[in-house]
Every structure is written in structure tokens, then in C-alpha cells.
C-alpha positions as CSV (number, residue, x, y, z in Angstrom):
1,X,13.1,25.8,-5.8
2,X,12.9,22.1,-5.0
3,X,10.6,19.3,-6.1
4,X,10.2,15.6,-5.2
5,X,12.5,13.6,-7.3
6,X,12.4,10.1,-5.7
7,X,10.2,8.5,-3.0
8,X,12.1,5.8,-1.1
9,X,10.8,2.5,0.3
10,X,12.1,-0.2,2.2
11,X,12.2,-3.8,1.1
12,X,13.5,-7.1,2.6
13,X,14.1,-8.2,-1.2
14,X,14.9,-5.4,-3.2
15,X,15.0,-7.3,-6.6
16,X,11.6,-8.8,-5.9
17,X,10.1,-5.3,-5.0
18,X,11.7,-3.8,-8.0
19,X,10.2,-6.5,-10.3
20,X,6.8,-5.7,-9.0
21,X,6.9,-1.8,-9.0
22,X,8.6,-1.9,-12.7
23,X,5.6,-3.9,-13.8
24,X,3.2,-1.9,-11.8
25,X,4.4,1.6,-13.0
26,X,5.9,0.9,-16.3
27,X,9.3,2.0,-14.8
28,X,12.8,0.9,-15.4
29,X,16.1,0.8,-13.5
30,X,18.0,4.2,-13.8
31,X,21.2,2.2,-13.5
32,X,21.7,-1.4,-12.7
33,X,20.5,-2.1,-9.2
34,X,22.0,-4.1,-6.4
35,X,20.7,-6.4,-3.8
36,X,20.5,-3.4,-1.4
37,X,19.5,-0.6,-3.6
38,X,17.9,0.4,-6.8
39,X,16.4,3.6,-8.3
40,X,13.5,3.1,-10.6
41,X,12.3,5.7,-13.0
42,X,9.6,6.1,-15.6
43,X,10.3,4.4,-19.0
44,X,8.9,7.4,-21.0
45,X,9.0,11.0,-19.9
46,X,9.7,12.7,-16.6
47,X,8.2,11.7,-13.3
48,X,8.9,11.0,-9.7
49,X,11.3,8.1,-9.2
50,X,10.9,5.2,-6.7
51,X,14.0,3.9,-4.8
52,X,13.9,0.7,-3.2
53,X,16.5,0.1,-0.4
54,X,17.2,-3.0,1.7
55,X,15.4,-2.8,5.2
56,X,14.6,-5.3,7.9
57,X,12.3,-2.9,9.6
58,X,8.8,-4.2,9.9
59,X,6.0,-2.9,7.7
60,X,3.9,-0.4,9.1
61,X,0.1,-1.5,9.0
62,X,-0.8,2.1,8.9
63,X,2.1,3.8,7.1
64,X,3.0,7.4,7.7
65,X,4.0,7.9,4.0
66,X,2.5,5.7,1.2
67,X,2.0,5.8,-2.6
68,X,-1.3,6.9,-4.2
69,X,-1.6,5.7,-7.7
70,X,-4.2,7.3,-9.8
71,X,-6.5,5.6,-12.3
72,X,-9.5,6.3,-14.4
73,X,-10.2,2.5,-14.5
74,X,-9.7,1.7,-10.8
75,X,-11.2,-1.8,-10.7
76,X,-9.3,-3.0,-13.6
77,X,-6.2,-1.5,-12.3
78,X,-6.6,-3.3,-8.8
79,X,-7.0,-6.5,-10.6
80,X,-3.8,-6.0,-12.7
81,X,-2.0,-5.0,-9.7
82,X,-3.2,-8.0,-7.7
83,X,-2.3,-10.2,-10.8
84,X,1.4,-8.8,-10.5
85,X,1.6,-9.9,-6.7
86,X,-0.2,-7.1,-4.7
87,X,-2.7,-8.3,-2.0
88,X,-6.0,-6.6,-1.0
89,X,-5.7,-5.2,2.5
90,X,-8.5,-5.4,5.1
91,X,-8.7,-1.6,6.0
92,X,-10.9,-0.5,8.9
93,X,-10.3,3.1,8.0
94,X,-12.4,3.2,5.0
95,X,-14.7,6.4,5.1
96,X,-18.2,6.1,3.5
97,X,-18.1,5.9,-0.3
98,X,-14.2,5.7,-0.5
99,X,-12.4,6.9,-3.8
100,X,-9.5,4.6,-3.0
101,X,-8.7,0.8,-2.5
102,X,-5.9,-0.2,-0.2
103,X,-3.3,-2.8,-1.5
104,X,-0.1,-4.0,-0.3
105,X,3.0,-4.8,-2.5
106,X,4.9,-8.3,-2.4
107,X,6.9,-6.7,0.5
108,X,3.7,-5.6,2.5
109,X,3.9,-2.0,1.8
110,X,0.6,-0.4,1.7
111,X,-0.6,1.9,-1.3
112,X,-3.7,3.1,-2.6
113,X,-5.3,3.1,-6.1
114,X,-7.4,6.3,-6.4
115,X,-10.4,6.3,-8.7
116,X,-10.0,9.6,-10.6
117,X,-13.5,9.3,-11.9
118,X,-15.1,9.0,-8.4
119,X,-18.0,11.5,-7.9
120,X,-16.9,13.2,-11.2
């Protein structure tokens, strides 16, 4: 049996990306990172890790893989993440009455904040 242990994302500035995602997710470095690679894990308890590797590839505007962050307080969470350095993304692919908001981290990687109370 296998399970997802770590999601890997590229970053031109690994340390900047790590600072954002540590604050955004309440994660910490599994071991000291470098300018080229770091693995982040939850501060408390088990969970999927987030690895950041140095990359010079351009960010995809419509990525094939992205993170979905779930929240009972979507609006407050979006504002908190924007305060940490995320940016709102103009997203033409929103369906009617979406349960998600598309943001980009300081590196430009797209991710979504999902409203877990949407239509509940």
C-alpha cells in the first residue's frame, strides 16, 4: 500500500517560498533546508509534506497539479494568506457559485482555498 507523503513544487527562491508556506500551513522544516531544496512538514501531528525544489521553469497559469487548502472560514483565510504574500488571481474558469478562490503564492504557484461550508 502507498500513500502521498510529500507534494513537490518548484520555486525560484526556495527560502522565500518556504517562509510563505511555513506560515500559511503552520509547517516546519523536517531538517535544515538549502537554497535548492527543503521539505516542510506539519508542526503537530501527521500530514502530507510539502517539498520545495529550486526551479527556473516558468509558472503555469493553469497548472496541472495544485494545492487545495480547506477552510471553514474561507474569506478570513484568503485575507490571512494575502497578508502573508499571496496574490489573488484573475481566474476566468470559475464556475457559477464556486466553492473556491484561486490565489498564487509569492512564487506565482496557483493554489485554491476551498470553502468547506459552501452549500452545506
